[in-house]
C-alpha positions in Angstrom: 110.4 90.4 94.9 109.4 94.1 96.6 107.6 96.2 93.6 109.0 99.9 93.8 106.2 102.3 94.5 106.8 105.1 91.5 104.6 108.3 90.9 104.4 111.7 89.2 101.5 113.6 91.2 100.0 113.1 94.1 96.5 114.2 94.7 95.9 115.5 98.1 92.4 116.1 99.9 93.0 119.6 101.5 89.4 119.3 102.8 86.1 117.3 102.2 84.1 120.4 102.7 82.2 122.0 99.7 79.3 124.4 99.6 77.7 122.3 96.2 76.0 119.2 96.5 76.8 117.7 93.2 74.7 114.3 92.4 77.7 112.4 91.5 80.3 113.7 93.9 82.1 110.3 95.1 82.3 112.3 98.6 78.6 110.9 99.3 78.2 111.4 103.2 82.0 112.6 103.8 81.1 115.8 102.1 80.8 118.5 105.2 82.6 116.7 107.9 84.7 119.5 108.4 87.9 117.8 108.0 91.3 119.8 107.1 94.3 118.5 106.2 96.7 119.8 108.7 99.3 122.7 107.6 102.1 121.4 109.4 101.8 117.8 108.4 101.6 119.3 105.0 104.4 121.4 105.3 106.4 118.3 106.6 104.5 115.9 103.5 106.3 118.5 100.9 109.9 117.3 102.5 109.0 113.7 101.5 107.9 113.9 97.8 110.4 113.2 95.1 111.3 115.9 92.9 109.3 116.3 89.7 106.0 115.8 91.1 102.7 117.5 90.5 100.7 118.2 93.6 97.0 118.1 93.1 95.1 120.2 95.6 91.5 119.1 95.2 88.8 118.4 97.5 85.5 118.7 98.2 86.4 122.9 97.7 90.0 123.2 98.2 89.5 127.1 98.6 87.5 126.4 101.6 90.7 125.3 103.5 91.7 128.0 105.8 95.4 127.7 105.0 94.8 127.4 101.5 97.0 130.4 100.4 99.2 129.5 102.7 99.8 125.3 101.2 100.3 127.0 97.7 103.2 129.2 98.4 105.3 126.4 100.3 104.5 124.0 97.6 105.5 126.8 94.7 108.6 127.2 97.3 109.9 123.9 96.7 109.4 124.0 93.3 106.5 121.6 92.3 104.2 122.1 89.8 100.5 123.1 91.3 97.4 121.5 90.3 94.3 123.4 91.8 90.7 121.7 91.5 88.2 123.6 92.4 84.3 124.3 91.3 85.7 128.0 90.5 82.9 129.9 92.9 85.8 131.6 95.0 88.2 132.1 92.4 86.8 136.0 92.5 87.7 136.8 95.5 91.2 134.4 95.9 94.5 136.9 95.8 96.0 137.1 92.1 99.5 136.7 94.1 98.6 133.2 94.9 96.4 132.5 91.8 99.9 133.2 89.8 101.9 130.4 91.8 99.5 128.0 90.1 100.4 125.7 86.7 96.9 124.8 86.2 93.6 125.7 87.3 91.0 123.0 86.7 87.6 124.2 86.9 84.7 121.8 87.1 82.4 122.4 84.2 79.1 120.5 83.8 77.3 122.5 80.9 78.2 125.9 78.8 74.8 127.1 79.5 73.4 128.7 83.2 70.9 126.2 82.8 72.5 123.0 82.1 75.6 124.3 84.6 73.0 125.3 87.4 71.2 121.9 87.0 74.2 120.0 88.6 76.0 122.3 90.6 72.8 124.5 91.5 71.2 128.2 91.3 73.7 130.7 90.6 77.0 128.7 90.1 77.8 129.4 86.8 77.6 132.5 87.0 79.9 132.6 90.1 82.3 130.2 88.0 82.0 132.8 85.4 83.7 135.8 87.3 86.1 133.6 88.4 87.0 132.5 84.9 86.7 136.5 84.3 89.3 137.0 87.4 91.8 134.7 86.0 91.5 136.4 82.4 92.5 139.8 84.0 95.2 138.5 85.3 96.5 137.3 82.0 96.0 133.6 83.8 93.4 131.8 81.1 95.9 129.9 79.3 96.7 127.9 83.0 92.5 127.1 82.8 91.7 123.5 82.1 88.1 122.2 82.2 87.1 119.3 83.7 83.9 117.8 82.2 82.2 115.1 83.7 80.4 113.3 80.8 77.2 111.8 81.3 73.6 111.7 79.0 73.0 115.0 79.9 75.6 116.8 77.9 77.4 113.8 75.6 75.5 114.8 72.8 76.9 118.8 72.4 80.6 118.3 73.4 81.8 120.0 71.0 80.3 123.2 73.1 82.6 122.8 76.0 85.8 123.4 73.4 84.1 126.7 71.9 83.2 127.4 75.4 87.1 127.2 76.2 88.3 128.7 73.1 86.0 131.7 74.2 87.7 132.1 77.4 91.1 131.2 76.1 91.5 128.3 78.3 94.2 125.8 77.6 93.0 122.4 78.0 89.6 120.6 78.5 89.5 117.3 80.2 86.8 114.7 79.2 86.1 112.4 82.0 83.3 109.3 83.0 80.7 109.1 85.7 82.1 106.2 88.1 80.3 103.3 88.1 78.7 102.6 91.5 76.9 99.2 92.5 73.2 98.8 91.6 70.6 100.9 93.9 73.4 102.9 95.7 73.4 106.4 93.4 70.0 106.5 90.9 71.6 109.5 89.4 74.9 107.7 88.4 72.8 104.6 87.2 70.3 106.8 85.2 73.0 109.2 83.5 76.4 107.2 83.3 77.3 106.1 79.6 77.1 102.3 78.8 80.6 100.6 77.8 79.4 100.9 74.0 78.5 104.3 74.6 82.0 105.0 76.5 83.8 103.5 73.5 82.3 105.9 71.2 83.1 108.6 73.8 86.5 107.8 73.5 86.8 107.4 69.9 85.0 111.2 69.6 87.4 113.3 72.0 90.2 111.5 70.6 89.2 112.6 67.4 88.4 116.2 69.0 91.8 116.2 69.9 93.3 115.7 66.7 90.9 118.4 65.2 91.8 121.1 67.8 95.7 120.4 68.5 96.5 123.8 66.8 94.2 125.5 69.3 93.5 123.8 72.6 94.8 120.4 74.4 92.0 118.0 74.5 92.5 115.6 77.0 90.1 112.4 75.7 88.3 110.5 77.8 90.6 107.7 79.6 91.2 104.5 77.1 89.1 101.8 78.6 91.7 98.8 77.9 94.8 98.0 79.4 95.1 97.8 83.3 96.2 99.6 86.3 98.8 102.0 86.0 100.5 101.0 89.4 101.4 97.6 87.2 101.5 98.6 84.0 105.6 99.7 83.3 105.6 103.1 82.2 102.4 104.8 83.3 101.7 107.7 84.5 99.8 108.0 87.8 99.4 109.6 91.4 98.8 108.4 94.9 95.6 110.1 96.6 96.0 111.6 100.2 92.5 111.9 101.8 91.5 115.0 104.4 91.8 112.3 107.5 95.4 111.7 105.9 94.9 108.4 104.5 97.2 107.6 101.4 95.5 105.6 98.8 97.0 104.3 95.5 94.8 106.4 93.6 92.0 108.7 93.5 89.6 105.8 92.3 90.4 103.8 95.1 89.6 106.9 97.5 87.5 106.3 100.4 87.9 102.4 100.0 89.7 99.9 102.2 92.3 100.3 100.1 93.9 102.7 102.3 97.8 102.0 102.0 98.4 103.8 105.5 97.8 107.0 107.2 100.3 110.3 107.5 99.1 111.0 110.9 101.4 108.5 112.7 103.5 107.3 109.9 106.2 109.0 107.0 105.3 108.7 103.4 108.3 106.3 102.9 107.2 104.7 105.9 103.3 104.1 104.2 104.8 103.1 100.8 107.7 100.7 102.6 105.2 98.9 104.3 103.8 95.6 104.2 99.8 96.6 103.6 101.4 98.8 100.3 103.2 95.6 99.1 100.1 93.8 99.7 97.8 95.5 97.6 100.6 95.8 95.0 100.8 91.8 95.3 97.3 92.1 94.9 96.9 94.0 91.4 99.6 92.1 90.5 97.8 88.6 90.5 94.4 89.6 90.3 94.0 88.9 86.4 94.6 85.4 87.7 91.7 84.6 90.0 89.1 86.5 87.7 87.2 83.4 86.0 86.3 85.8 82.8 90.2 86.9 82.7 91.7 83.6 83.2 89.9 82.3 79.8 90.6 85.4 77.9 92.5 85.4 74.5 93.3 89.2 75.6 94.7 88.7 78.7 98.2 89.5 79.2 98.5 90.9 75.5 95.8 93.4 75.1 94.5 93.4 78.6 95.6 93.6 81.8 92.4 93.3 83.9 90.9 96.6 83.7 90.8 99.2 86.5 90.6 97.4 89.5 88.9 100.8 91.2 86.2 100.6 88.7 85.3 97.1 89.4 85.2 97.8 92.9 82.9 100.4 92.5 80.6 98.4 90.4 80.6 95.3 92.4 82.5 96.7 95.6 84.8 93.6 94.9 87.6 93.8 92.7 87.9 89.9 91.8 85.4 90.8 89.1 85.8 92.5 85.7 85.2 96.4 85.3 82.5 95.9 83.1 84.1 97.2 79.9 85.2 93.4 78.4 83.4 93.8 75.2 84.5 97.3 74.4 88.2 96.1 75.1 87.6 93.2 72.5 86.3 96.0 69.9 89.5 98.0 70.4 91.3 95.0 70.2 89.5 93.7 66.8 89.9 97.4 65.6 93.7 97.5 66.1 94.0 94.2 64.4 92.0 95.3 61.6 94.1 98.3 61.1 97.5 96.3 61.6 96.2 93.8 58.7 95.0 96.7 56.4 
């Protein structure tokens, strides 16, 4: 039976170019290739999207796209919510007229001091980002700011500093996320700085506690719950397609840059891609993946608490989706805690 592909957000990588070289960036060798999403294809794409979808404009650094102002205006005219994902460096010189059309400005933040942030993003980055924050504050747009915080061993011990920093700027939210897993030897920085599965569970619990503690002052988005499975095959889940600057469509952000492209928009419409055999092939694979992994087949949590974990995380760990995502022990601990809570 054909499974409908439903999504409530679409992440469009308008360019792979960026002025920074963050050591954990998933773009890697794709960064700086000079690829820009064509304006005319973007204009056509907007006519294909369903009502109510949030459009995320990302990169690379999206503000480097020569037509980004036009893209923002076109998206706003269509009535879509717009989320700009940026390092913040170019915001200070970006026109206020287009800034006011954005529903969310997501700014990547690695530290709350110049020393911490610049250690990852390069000398002078923090100061330039704060100039952008000042521009948003002066325009009365601070409440539209969310800080995207990638948690690593470098900042995990002072996460509450990010919340206080957000409050000091009048920001609307803070979004915590983990470093992506990578195959051994591929990225020494990520191997060294990423959290273990046990640390990731503690982080999820800590950031969930922050959400409750700051509920009246700030929206705190905890790190992704390691339980469950792929949102594409989980009823009621919220998820978004990803389109890269070369116009390849992926099931999600996690699979971007892999062999899991659903198709390319250079010669096909979005409907043709989502209704094509490749899309159904990948959906069928994700639906049946749990039955093809030995550890999953004999796990007591299968189909009840767990649907196989994140296939993209599994791929980035082992370059193979037919293995676990490395978080099995964490999910077992979560399940046991839930059972104890129910019994008590």
